[in-house]
C-alpha positions, -999 to +999 in steps of 0.1 A: +439-032-448+414-027-476+386-022-452+406+004-433+414+023-465+378+022-475+368+037-442+395+063-444+384+074-479+348+077-468+358+099-439+377+122-462+348+124-487+324+133-458+347+162-450+347+174-486+309+176-487+286+202-471+289+239-464+324+250-454+329+263-418+319+299-416+327+307-380+299+285-367+317+279-334+319+316-327+299+331-299+294+369-299+285+386-267+280+422-260+296+441-231+292+477-219+323+498-217+329+524-191+318+551-216+285+532-221+292+520-257+288+484-267+317+462-279+317+427-292+338+400-277+345+369-298+351+336-282+358+303-300+339+279-279+312+297-259+334+301-228+330+328-202+361+350-206+384+364-179+398+399-182+426+388-205+402+373-230+409+336-222+383+312-209+374+319-173+391+291-152+395+292-114+424+274-097+404+242-091+394+240-128+430+245-138+443+218-115+416+194-127+424+202-163+461+196-156+453+162-140+432+152-170+460+164-193+485+142-175+462+112-178+457+119-215+494+122-222+501+089-204+473+072-223+484+085-256+520+075-250+510+038-242+477+028-257+484+036-293+516+016-292+497-014-279+472-010-307+499-006-333+518-035-320+487-057-321+480-048-358+517-053-367+516-088-351+485-096-372+503-084-403+533-106-396+511-136-386+485-135-414+507-120-441+536-135-460+553-147-428+580-167-445+592-137-465+591-114-435+611-139-414+637-143-441+642-105-444+643-101-406+670-127-405+690-107-430+685-075-410+697-094-379+727-108-397+740-073-404+730-061-369+705-036-383+679-045-357+696-019-336+686+007-363+650-006-361+650-001-324+665+033-327+638+043-352+611+031-329+626+050-299+629+081-321+593+079-332+580+075-297+601+105-286+585+126-313+551+115-302+557+123-265+570+158-271+540+165-293+514+154-267+532+167-236+521+204-241+485+191-235+492+191-198+497+229-198+471+235-225+446+222-201+454+250-176+448+276-203+417+265-221+390+239-218+381+209-240+350+227-251+369+259-261+365+251-298+388+267-323+407+284-296+424+251-291+440+255-326+464+281-310+499+267-304+510+298-285+492+325-266+506+360-270+501+391-249+498+427-260+528+447-248+521+465-215+485+451-214+465+422-199+449+413-232+460+382-250+464+377-287+452+346-305+446+334-340+419+353-359+389+330-365+370+349-391+353+330-419+382+332-443+412+339-420+400+311-397+401+286-425+435+298-435+449+297-399+435+262-393+448+249-426+483+261-416+478+246-381+471+212-398+502+216-419+523+224-388+508+194-371+521+172-399+556+186-397+555+181-359+545+145-361+559+133-394+596+129-386+593+095-369+572+082-398+598+093-424+626+075-406+605+044-399+591+041-434+626+037-449+634+008-426+600-009-425+596-011-462+626-036-465+610-063-443+573-053-450+571-037-484+534-040-492+521-034-456+543-003-455+528+010-487+493+004-473+501+022-441+516+052-459+485+054-481+463+053-449+484+079-433+481+101-464+443+098-464+442+105-427+463+137-431+441+148-460+410+143-439+427+162-410+436+191-433+402+194-450+381+189-419+401+212-397+403+241-422+367+239-435+347+229-404+369+238-374+381+221-343+367+186-339+363+179-376+399+169-377+395+141-352+388+113-377+418+121-398+440+124-367+428+089-356+434+074-390+469+088-393+478+079-358+467+042-362+488+040-394+519+056-377+518+034-346+513+003-367+545+012-385+561+016-351+548-018-342+565-033-372+598-016-363+595-029-327+587-064-339+618-066-361+640-053-333+626-078-308+631-107-332+666-095-338+673-095-301+657-129-297+629-116-275+601-131-296 
């Protein structure tokens, strides 16, 4: 756990250093209007644009993107749980096993293992509904579309084909991405809040370490995303995700022991 936290802290410090993002993912292209004047079109990832202003994607590209999105949703719904359960098993096995077992027995005595299972199910539901939109996101934009991927919604001008997305200027872009990171926390944090209250009874110190790791991950996510743009939030996302799924693993472990499955 100490090594994980050290890595998490270094990741956050790296995001704090260097020159803040100043629209470096932007690509400016010039186009001729019907009157012969020149206008600038801004994209966030270097994509060729269609007439609406979104990345140019034919039907085959959209279908391939959707197929990839479905695979990613499936993988992100299963693989993190397996990783978290493995870490949770290591915590139980190599930690204070006797104390953990004693508290789990008390939880089972009062039939609270049902609550632990309920918290686990709730957390995984929150995770699924957060990753599910990736399927349809893949039909609208590409993986290389840069800061365009920060948009949670695509709007359209009234009575027009033009779409409206978040401004990605040097200052407004940072502000918008900072708030996107904040929204991402509120979208994903509900399961953690529920699970933390239960897990801390059986696993008080591991829960503290996991919450600290989650906090460092979210700080890295926020700082990286707002200052450096899409992609720089990845390390923080990974850190926070590992912490959250490990907490889920602890909940699942208590429930399975309570039901006599392990």
